[in-house]
C-alpha positions as CSV (number, residue, x, y, z in Angstrom):
1,M,0.0,0.0,0.0
2,G,1.5,3.4,-1.1
3,K,1.7,6.7,0.7
4,G,-1.3,8.2,-1.2
5,S,-3.5,5.2,-0.2
6,K,-2.5,5.6,3.5
7,K,-3.3,9.3,3.5
8,E,-6.7,8.7,1.8
9,A,-7.5,6.0,4.4
10,S,-6.6,8.3,7.2
11,H,-8.9,11.0,5.9
12,A,-11.7,8.5,5.3
13,N,-11.5,7.1,8.8
14,A,-11.4,10.4,10.6
15,G,-11.5,10.1,14.4
16,K,-10.3,6.5,14.2
17,P,-6.8,5.4,15.1
18,S,-4.4,5.0,12.2
19,A,-3.3,1.6,10.7
20,S,0.2,2.0,12.1
21,D,-1.1,2.7,15.6
22,S,-3.4,-0.3,15.4
23,K,-0.6,-2.5,14.3
24,I,1.7,-1.3,17.0
25,S,-1.1,-1.7,19.6
26,S,-1.7,-5.3,18.3
27,I,1.9,-6.3,19.0
28,D,2.4,-8.3,22.1
29,I,5.0,-6.3,24.2
30,S,6.2,-9.4,26.0
31,K,7.1,-11.0,22.7
32,T,8.7,-7.8,21.2
33,P,12.3,-7.2,22.3
34,I,12.3,-3.5,23.2
35,V,15.8,-2.3,24.0
36,E,15.2,1.0,25.8
37,N,12.4,3.4,26.7
38,P,12.3,6.4,24.4
39,M,12.3,8.7,27.4
40,S,15.5,7.2,28.6
41,L,17.0,7.6,25.1
42,I,15.9,11.3,25.2
43,Q,17.5,11.6,28.6
44,K,20.7,10.2,27.3
45,L,20.4,12.5,24.3
46,T,20.0,15.4,26.7
47,D,23.1,14.3,28.6
48,Y,25.0,14.3,25.3
49,I,23.7,17.7,24.6
50,H,24.8,18.9,28.0
51,E,28.2,17.4,27.3
52,E,28.3,19.2,24.0
53,E,27.4,22.4,25.8
54,K,30.3,21.8,28.2
55,N,32.6,21.3,25.3
56,S,31.2,24.5,23.8
57,S,31.8,26.2,27.1
58,A,35.4,25.0,27.1
59,L,35.8,26.3,23.5
60,R,34.3,29.6,24.6
61,S,36.7,29.8,27.5
62,E,39.6,29.1,25.1
63,T,38.2,31.8,22.9
64,Q,38.1,34.2,25.8
65,L,41.6,33.3,26.7
66,L,42.6,34.0,23.1
67,K,40.9,37.3,23.3
68,K,42.7,38.1,26.5
69,R,46.0,37.2,24.9
70,L,45.2,39.4,22.0
71,Q,44.4,42.3,24.3
72,E,47.7,41.6,26.1
73,S,49.5,41.7,22.8
74,Q,47.8,44.9,21.8
75,E,48.8,46.3,25.2
76,E,52.4,45.3,24.6
77,A,52.2,46.8,21.1
78,R,50.9,50.0,22.7
79,I,53.7,50.0,25.3
80,S,56.2,49.4,22.5
81,K,54.7,52.3,20.5
82,S,54.9,54.6,23.6
83,S,58.5,53.5,24.2
84,A,59.3,54.2,20.5
85,E,57.8,57.7,20.9
86,N,59.9,58.2,24.0
87,L,63.0,57.2,22.1
88,E,62.1,59.6,19.4
89,K,61.6,62.4,21.9
90,E,65.0,61.5,23.6
91,L,66.6,61.5,20.1
92,Q,65.1,65.0,19.4
93,Q,66.3,66.2,22.8
94,L,69.8,64.8,22.1
95,R,69.8,66.6,18.7
96,D,68.7,69.9,20.4
97,E,71.4,69.5,23.1
98,T,74.0,68.7,20.5
99,K,73.0,71.8,18.5
100,S,73.2,73.9,21.6
101,R,76.6,72.4,22.4
102,I,77.8,73.2,18.9
103,Q,76.6,76.8,19.2
104,T,78.3,77.1,22.6
105,T,81.5,75.7,21.1
106,E,81.3,78.2,18.2
107,Q,80.7,81.0,20.7
108,L,83.7,79.8,22.8
109,E,85.8,79.6,19.6
110,Q,84.8,83.1,18.6
111,E,85.6,84.4,22.1
112,L,88.9,82.6,22.2
113,N,89.8,83.9,18.8
114,N,89.0,87.5,19.9
115,E,90.9,87.0,23.2
116,L,93.9,85.6,21.3
117,G,93.8,88.5,18.9
118,R,93.7,90.9,21.8
119,N,96.4,89.1,23.7
120,A,98.5,88.9,20.5
121,S,98.1,92.6,19.9
122,T,98.8,93.3,23.6
123,L,101.9,91.1,23.5
124,F,103.1,92.7,20.3
125,Q,102.6,96.2,21.8
126,Q,104.4,95.2,25.0
127,E,107.3,93.8,23.0
128,V,107.5,96.9,20.8
129,E,107.3,99.1,23.9
130,K,110.2,97.1,25.5
131,E,112.3,97.4,22.3
132,R,111.5,101.1,22.1
133,Q,112.5,101.6,25.7
134,V,115.7,99.7,25.1
135,H,116.3,101.8,22.0
136,W,115.6,105.0,23.9
137,K,118.1,104.0,26.5
138,E,120.7,103.3,23.8
139,M,119.9,106.7,22.3
140,E,120.4,108.4,25.6
141,N,123.7,106.7,26.1
142,L,124.7,107.7,22.5
143,K,123.6,111.2,23.3
144,K,125.7,111.3,26.4
145,V,128.8,110.0,24.5
146,I,128.3,112.5,21.7
147,L,127.9,115.3,24.2
148,E,131.1,114.3,25.9
149,L,132.9,114.2,22.6
150,N,131.5,117.5,21.6
151,Q,132.5,119.1,24.9
152,R,136.0,117.8,24.5
153,I,136.2,119.2,21.0
154,V,134.8,122.5,22.0
155,N,137.2,122.8,25.0
156,Q,140.1,122.0,22.7
157,D,139.0,124.6,20.2
158,I,138.5,127.2,22.9
159,K,141.9,126.6,24.3
160,S,143.5,127.0,20.8
161,D,141.5,130.2,20.2
162,V,142.5,131.6,23.5
163,I,146.1,131.0,22.8
164,D,145.8,132.4,19.2
165,R,143.4,135.3,20.0
166,G,143.3,136.2,23.6
167,D,141.4,139.4,22.8
168,I,138.2,137.6,21.8
169,H,138.1,135.2,24.8
170,S,134.6,136.2,25.8
171,I,133.3,135.8,22.3
172,A,134.8,132.4,22.0
173,D,133.2,131.4,25.3
174,A,129.8,132.6,24.0
175,L,130.3,130.8,20.7
176,A,131.3,127.7,22.5
177,G,128.1,127.8,24.6
178,E,126.1,128.6,21.6
179,S,127.6,125.7,19.6
180,N,127.1,123.4,22.5
181,A,123.4,124.4,22.7
182,G,122.9,124.2,19.0
183,F,124.5,120.8,18.8
184,N,122.4,119.6,21.7
185,A,119.3,120.8,19.9
186,C,120.3,119.0,16.8
187,I,120.9,115.8,18.7
188,S,117.5,116.1,20.4
189,M,115.7,116.7,17.1
190,S,117.5,113.7,15.5
191,V,116.4,111.5,18.4
192,R,112.8,112.7,18.1
193,A,112.8,112.0,14.3
194,D,114.2,108.5,14.9
195,A,111.4,107.8,17.4
196,S,108.8,108.8,14.8
197,E,110.3,106.3,12.3
198,Q,112.4,108.8,10.3
199,G,116.0,108.3,9.5
200,L,118.6,109.3,12.0
201,T,120.5,112.2,10.5
202,V,122.3,115.1,12.0
203,K,120.5,118.2,10.8
204,N,122.4,121.2,9.6
205,P,122.4,123.8,12.4
206,A,121.7,126.4,9.8
207,V,118.2,125.1,9.1
208,V,117.2,124.6,12.7
209,D,114.0,126.5,13.5
210,K,114.1,129.5,15.7
211,S,112.2,127.7,18.4
212,A,115.0,125.1,18.6
213,I,117.9,127.6,19.2
214,G,117.4,127.6,22.9
215,I,119.3,130.4,24.6
216,F,119.8,132.2,21.3
217,G,116.1,132.9,20.9
218,S,116.7,136.7,21.2
219,I,119.6,136.6,18.7
220,H,118.9,137.7,15.1
221,P,119.0,134.9,12.6
222,R,121.9,136.6,10.7
223,E,124.0,136.8,13.8
224,H,123.1,133.2,14.6
225,K,124.1,132.1,11.1
226,A,127.4,134.0,11.5
227,F,128.0,132.3,14.8
228,V,127.2,128.9,13.3
229,E,129.5,129.4,10.4
230,E,132.2,130.6,12.7
231,W,131.5,127.5,14.9
232,H,131.8,125.2,11.8
233,A,134.9,126.9,10.8
234,T,136.5,125.8,14.1
235,Y,136.1,122.1,13.1
236,T,138.7,120.4,11.0
237,N,138.0,117.9,8.3
238,Q,139.3,115.1,10.5
239,D,136.8,116.1,13.2
240,N,133.9,116.1,10.7
241,F,135.0,112.8,9.4
242,D,135.1,111.2,12.8
243,I,131.7,112.6,13.7
244,A,130.2,111.4,10.4
245,L,131.8,107.9,10.8
246,Y,130.4,107.7,14.4
247,L,127.0,108.7,13.2
248,I,127.0,106.1,10.4
249,L,128.0,103.4,12.8
250,T,125.3,104.4,15.1
251,C,122.8,104.3,12.2
252,F,123.9,100.8,11.3
253,Q,123.4,99.7,14.9
254,I,119.9,101.2,14.9
255,V,119.1,99.4,11.7
256,D,120.4,96.2,13.1
257,T,118.3,96.8,16.2
258,Y,115.2,97.3,14.0
259,L,116.0,94.1,12.1
260,V,116.2,92.2,15.3
261,I,112.9,93.7,16.5
262,E,111.3,92.8,13.2
263,K,112.6,89.2,13.4
264,K,111.3,89.0,16.9
265,C,107.9,90.3,15.7
266,I,107.9,87.8,12.9
267,A,108.7,85.0,15.3
268,L,106.0,86.2,17.6
269,E,103.5,86.3,14.8
270,T,104.6,82.8,13.7
271,E,104.2,81.5,17.2
272,L,100.8,83.1,17.5
273,S,99.8,81.6,14.1
274,K,101.0,78.1,15.3
275,Q,99.0,78.5,18.5
276,K,95.9,79.5,16.5
277,I,96.3,76.6,14.1
278,N,96.7,74.2,17.0
279,M,93.7,75.7,18.7
280,L,91.7,75.3,15.5
281,E,92.8,71.7,15.1
282,R,91.8,70.9,18.6
283,Q,88.4,72.6,18.1
284,E,88.0,70.6,14.8
285,N,88.9,67.4,16.6
286,L,86.5,68.2,19.4
287,I,83.7,68.9,16.9
288,A,84.5,65.7,15.0
289,A,84.4,63.7,18.3
290,H,81.0,65.3,19.2
291,D,79.7,64.5,15.7
292,K,80.9,60.9,16.1
293,V,79.2,60.6,19.5
294,I,76.0,62.2,18.1
295,S,76.0,59.9,15.1
296,G,76.6,56.9,17.3
297,M,73.7,57.8,19.6
298,E,71.5,58.5,16.6
299,G,72.5,55.1,15.1
300,R,71.8,53.3,18.4
301,A,68.4,55.0,18.7
302,E,67.5,54.1,15.1
303,L,68.6,50.5,15.7
304,A,66.5,50.3,18.8
305,L,63.5,51.6,16.9
306,A,64.1,49.1,14.1
307,Q,64.5,46.2,16.5
308,D,61.3,47.3,18.4
309,K,59.4,47.5,15.1
310,I,60.7,44.0,14.1
311,Y,59.7,42.6,17.5
312,Q,56.2,44.1,17.2
313,D,55.8,42.8,13.7
314,E,56.9,39.3,14.8
315,L,54.7,39.4,17.8
316,K,51.7,40.5,15.7
317,E,52.4,37.7,13.2
318,A,52.8,35.1,15.9
319,H,49.5,36.2,17.5
320,K,47.8,36.2,14.1
321,E,49.0,32.6,13.4
322,E,48.0,31.5,16.9
323,I,44.5,33.0,16.4
324,N,44.2,31.3,13.0
325,V,45.2,28.0,14.4
326,L,42.8,28.3,17.3
327,K,40.0,29.3,15.0
328,A,40.7,26.4,12.7
329,S,40.8,24.0,15.6
330,F,37.6,25.5,17.0
331,E,35.8,25.1,13.7
332,I,37.2,21.5,13.3
333,G,36.1,20.7,16.9
334,I,32.6,22.1,16.3
335,G,32.3,20.1,13.1
336,E,33.4,16.9,14.8
337,L,30.9,17.5,17.6
338,V,28.2,18.2,15.1
339,E,29.0,15.0,13.2
340,E,29.4,13.0,16.4
341,Y,26.0,14.0,17.8
342,R,24.1,14.1,14.4
343,P,22.5,10.6,15.0
344,F,21.2,11.6,18.4
345,R,19.9,14.9,17.0
346,D,18.1,13.2,14.2
347,I,16.5,10.8,16.7
348,A,15.5,13.6,19.0
349,E,14.1,15.7,16.2
350,R,11.9,12.8,14.9
351,I,10.7,11.9,18.3
352,L,9.8,15.5,19.2
353,A,8.1,15.9,15.8
354,R,6.0,12.8,16.5
355,E,5.1,14.2,20.0
356,R,3.9,17.4,18.4
357,E,1.8,15.5,15.8
358,C,0.3,13.4,18.6
359,S,-0.9,16.6,20.3
360,K,-2.8,17.5,17.2
361,P,-6.3,16.2,16.3
362,S,-6.3,12.8,14.4
363,K,-7.5,14.5,11.2
364,E,-4.6,16.9,11.2
365,R,-1.8,14.4,11.9
366,S,0.8,13.6,9.3
367,E,1.3,9.8,9.0
368,Q,4.7,10.3,7.5
369,I,5.9,12.3,10.5
370,M,4.3,9.7,12.8
371,D,6.0,6.8,11.0
372,Q,9.4,8.6,11.2
373,G,8.9,9.3,14.9
374,N,7.9,5.7,15.6
375,L,10.8,4.4,13.5
376,A,13.2,6.7,15.4
377,A,11.8,5.7,18.8
378,H,11.4,1.9,18.2
379,G,13.4,1.3,15.0
380,G,17.1,0.6,14.6
381,N,19.9,3.2,14.5
382,C,23.2,1.3,14.6
383,L,25.4,4.5,14.4
384,A,23.7,6.1,17.5
385,V,23.8,2.9,19.5
386,S,27.5,2.3,18.7
387,K,28.4,5.8,19.9
388,Q,26.3,5.4,23.0
389,I,28.0,2.1,23.8
390,A,31.4,3.6,23.0
391,S,30.8,6.3,25.6
392,N,29.7,3.8,28.2
393,P,31.4,0.5,27.2
394,N,29.7,-2.7,28.6
395,A,30.2,-6.3,27.6
396,G,26.5,-7.0,27.8
397,E,25.6,-4.2,25.5
398,K,28.1,-5.4,23.0
399,E,26.5,-8.8,23.0
400,W,23.1,-7.2,22.7
401,F,24.3,-5.2,19.7
402,K,25.6,-8.3,18.0
403,S,22.4,-10.3,18.7
404,L,20.2,-7.6,17.1
405,Y,22.4,-6.3,14.3
406,D,24.1,-9.7,13.5
407,V,27.6,-8.0,13.5
408,S,30.0,-7.2,16.3
409,I,30.4,-3.6,17.3
410,E,34.1,-3.6,16.4
411,T,33.3,-4.7,12.8
412,F,30.6,-2.0,12.6
413,I,33.0,0.7,13.8
414,K,35.5,-0.4,11.1
415,Y,32.8,0.2,8.3
416,Q,30.6,2.8,10.0
417,D,31.1,5.3,7.2
418,S,29.2,3.1,4.8
419,L,25.6,4.4,4.5
420,Q,24.4,1.2,2.8
421,M,25.8,-0.9,5.6
422,R,24.1,1.3,8.2
423,R,20.7,1.0,6.4
424,L,21.1,-2.8,6.1
425,L,21.9,-3.2,9.7
426,D,19.0,-0.9,10.7
427,M,16.6,-3.0,8.6
428,R,18.0,-6.2,10.1
429,Y,17.2,-4.8,13.6
430,E,13.7,-3.8,12.5
431,M,13.0,-7.3,11.0
432,K,14.1,-9.0,14.2
433,K,12.2,-6.6,16.5
434,F,9.0,-6.0,14.5
435,K,8.3,-9.2,12.6
436,T,4.7,-8.2,11.6
437,V,5.0,-4.4,11.7
438,Q,6.4,-2.2,8.9
439,L,7.6,1.2,10.2
440,S,9.7,2.4,7.3
441,E,8.1,4.9,4.9
442,A,10.0,3.8,1.8
443,E,8.1,1.3,-0.5
444,F,11.4,-0.4,-1.4
445,E,12.3,-1.0,2.2
446,R,8.8,-2.3,2.9
447,N,9.0,-4.7,-0.1
448,F,12.5,-5.7,0.9
449,Q,11.4,-6.5,4.4
450,H,8.4,-8.5,3.1
451,V,10.6,-10.5,0.8
452,M,13.1,-11.2,3.6
453,M,10.3,-12.3,5.8
454,Q,8.9,-14.6,3.2
455,L,12.3,-16.1,2.6
456,T,12.8,-16.6,6.3
457,K,9.4,-18.3,6.5
458,T,10.0,-20.5,3.5
459,K,13.4,-21.5,4.9
460,K,11.8,-22.3,8.2
461,D,9.0,-24.4,6.5
462,R,11.6,-26.4,4.6
463,L,13.5,-27.1,7.7
464,E,10.3,-28.3,9.4
465,K,9.4,-30.5,6.5
466,T,12.9,-31.9,6.4
467,S,12.8,-32.7,10.0
468,S,9.3,-34.2,9.8
469,G,10.2,-36.3,6.8
470,K,13.1,-37.8,8.6
């Protein structure tokens, strides 16, 4: 009888129990081997669901732990970022400090150069002043010597004039005094001219200014000229030659003195230049050393930043890989749990669907859902039974599995992935448990069960006939 005929019969016989219910009620419970109560099976299914929830809770706790680790890694990354910012600030401060040091060094260099320039000029002036004083002393000594010589010459001339011309003694004395004063004035003017960097020359007394005549300021220039000519006339050629020779030698000595002073000045300038060069070299070495220190500190700071960045990248990559692995393992675990508890879920869904249909009026019930629920509650499900036995192993249950399914549980576990084998074993269980009741909704399965029952009956009749014939 097909599905359509069953539905028509159910609508025609409204208010009456269905054929499957009547067949189930007609079965003698004492003769039907019922393994377990559906409520106990639901209880076990509930226990499995609770266990699955526990596993899900464990996975959720692992996920929370992973999130916590991720937060810790983010906190470490934030701390690393803050440390990198601090390093950058320290580097900037170091650069500012170095810049200020360079500016201070430049200022010190400028001040030192100025001080050296002032010291050099001061030293040069002091040296020149010393040489000038020495020169003045030498000139004073020379003046004294010349005055002594002049005095001797004048005295000798006066004596000779007194002997030759005794009548003009007073005039000679006056001329001698005048000559002495004029000669002294010439010497003084020569010394002043030498001090003002002019050549040392004995000026002609005839061209001496009136202001330089001294005691002859009230004498007429003509008279003074006459006196000077008379005074010159008193000198012999030998005296003039000696005086000129002495003056030439003195000029040579003065020139030599100037050359010595010039050499000393050149040596002093050379020494100052060497000191300045040494100072500049030391400053350059100091600046180069500061530059090396600064570049080294900058390099260390950049290296620390690069290492910190590499560490952060590696840490992020490691956490990312760990998160991916945990996600993959979580998904795999969930998939395994779903596959493991799929048979129990199917049984529970069918039983609960049958319970909902039973709560409806008889006319509104679906026979297909009722048959599936009855089959789930009373029929075979070798996969679910094997998993239940595996969770609670018991020798008696293994024997019971073998007696109803005609195969050991070890053999079934070996080939449990075969859908055909599972359906065959389930039909075998149903044929043994329900010999006169067909609970499956597929026509092929019902016909297959009918043929198997006929074959079993024929085989039994033959065995009986054979035994009776004997």
